[in-house]
C-alpha positions in Angstrom: 34.0 18.0 -28.5 32.8 14.3 -30.2 35.8 13.6 -27.8 35.2 15.0 -25.1 31.0 13.3 -25.4 32.9 10.3 -26.1 35.2 10.1 -23.2 32.1 11.2 -20.9 30.0 8.8 -22.0 32.6 6.1 -21.3 33.8 7.0 -18.2 29.5 7.3 -17.4 28.9 3.6 -18.9 32.2 2.3 -16.5 30.6 3.7 -13.4 27.6 2.2 -13.9 29.1 -1.0 -14.7 30.9 -1.0 -12.5 28.2 -0.2 -9.6 25.9 -2.5 -10.5 27.0 -4.8 -8.5 26.5 -2.9 -5.5 22.3 -2.4 -7.2 22.3 -6.7 -7.1 24.0 -6.7 -3.0 21.1 -8.4 -1.0 22.7 -7.0 2.0 20.8 -4.1 0.8 17.4 -4.5 2.6 14.4 -2.0 2.9 14.5 0.6 4.5 13.3 1.2 8.8 9.9 1.9 8.1 8.9 0.2 4.5 7.3 -2.9 5.3 8.9 -5.9 3.8 7.5 -8.7 1.4 7.6 -10.9 3.9 5.8 -8.7 6.1 2.9 -8.2 3.4 2.5 -11.6 2.6 1.9 -12.3 6.2 -0.9 -9.4 6.3 -2.4 -10.3 3.2 -2.9 -13.9 4.1 -4.5 -12.9 7.1 -6.8 -10.4 5.4 -7.3 -13.6 3.3 -8.2 -15.8 5.7 -10.9 -13.3 7.3 -12.6 -12.9 3.6 -12.9 -16.9 3.4 -14.7 -17.3 6.9 -17.6 -14.6 6.3 -17.7 -15.5 2.8 -16.7 -11.9 0.3 -14.9 -12.0 -2.0 -12.3 -9.4 -1.9 -9.8 -7.6 -3.4 -7.2 -7.0 -0.9 -4.1 -4.2 -1.8 -1.5 -3.8 0.1 1.2 -0.3 0.0 4.1 0.0 1.1 5.4 3.4 3.5 5.7 5.3 0.5 2.3 4.5 -0.6 3.9 1.5 -3.6 1.6 -0.9 -4.0 3.5 -4.5 -2.5 0.9 -7.1 -2.6 -2.1 -7.1 -4.1 -4.9 -10.5 -4.9 -7.9 -11.0 -6.0 -10.2 -13.7 -4.8 -12.2 -15.2 -6.9 -15.6 -12.8 -8.1 -14.0 -10.1 -6.6 -15.9 -7.2 -8.2 -13.5 -6.4 -11.2 -14.5 -2.3 -10.0 -13.0 -3.0 -6.4 -9.4 -3.1 -7.7 -8.3 0.4 -7.8 -10.7 0.7 -4.6 -8.7 -1.5 -3.0 -5.2 0.3 -4.1 -6.7 3.7 -3.5 -8.0 2.7 -0.2 -4.7 1.6 1.0 -2.6 4.7 -0.3 -5.3 6.8 0.8 -5.3 5.2 4.8 -1.1 5.8 4.2 -1.3 9.3 3.0 -2.7 10.3 6.1 -2.1 8.1 8.4 -5.8 7.1 9.5 -8.5 4.3 8.3 -10.1 5.6 5.7 -12.8 5.6 7.4 -11.8 8.4 10.4 -10.5 9.8 7.0 -14.2 9.5 5.5 -16.1 11.7 9.0 -13.1 14.4 8.9 -14.9 15.1 5.2 -17.8 15.2 5.9 -19.7 19.1 4.7 -18.5 21.5 7.7 -15.8 19.3 9.1 -11.9 20.2 8.9 -11.4 17.8 5.7 -14.7 18.2 4.2 -12.9 17.7 -0.2 -9.8 16.3 0.3 -11.2 13.7 -1.6 -10.7 15.1 -4.8 -6.8 16.2 -4.1 -3.6 13.4 -4.5 -5.8 11.9 -8.4 -8.7 10.7 -5.8 -8.9 9.3 -2.6 -11.5 7.1 -1.0 -13.1 7.9 2.2 -15.0 5.1 3.1 -14.5 2.3 5.0 -12.1 0.1 4.3 -8.6 1.3 4.3 -6.4 1.3 7.3 -2.5 1.9 8.3 -0.6 -1.1 8.5 1.6 -0.4 12.4 4.6 -2.6 13.1 5.1 -4.4 15.8 7.7 -1.2 17.0 4.5 1.3 16.4 6.0 2.6 13.3 3.3 2.6 10.2 5.4 0.6 6.9 2.4 0.9 4.9 -1.3 0.3 4.3 -3.5 -3.0 3.6 -6.9 -1.6 1.5 -10.2 -4.5 1.4 -13.2 -3.0 -1.1 -15.7 -6.4 -2.4 -18.0 -6.7 0.0 -20.1 -3.8 2.2 -17.7 -1.3 4.1 -18.0 -3.0 7.5 -17.1 -6.1 5.8 -13.6 -4.8 3.5 -13.1 -2.8 7.2 -13.1 -6.4 9.0 -11.2 -7.5 6.5 -8.6 -4.7 6.5 -8.3 -5.1 10.3 -7.6 -8.9 10.3 -5.0 -8.3 8.2 -3.3 -5.8 10.0 -2.7 -7.0 13.0 -1.1 -9.9 11.7 2.3 -7.4 11.9 1.7 -6.6 15.5 
């Protein structure tokens, strides 16, 4: 029995070691429909430019198509409490493929999504999160911004989102 277990471990180890070159292959690319790091950096740069123009320190989060954090930037003096909010705005926008402002409107009392904000480990339903749609009209991620008023947050997010088209 011990010999069988050892042999199995040895075979699996060889398979893993032999396949490790597959994982390191630089020709492997991001799946179609997922934001690349270069795109995320372009979105981030555009959002930062807008935040600097309006002189409001912001936290800016960009998530990929799966809602996973891809890029993040906290400007000097941006609220620490807004770090989590910016990430959750981006995740919320991606999970529902709509702006957090639109989701907020749809989740008011008497509306079809009332109470949705308590699902998915907490969602943010006020402005500042928008989906990122590429030149092929594919949602590849989302951006979430927090640090100013909801209108300022949304303005910065929209500036970032415009950079990916």
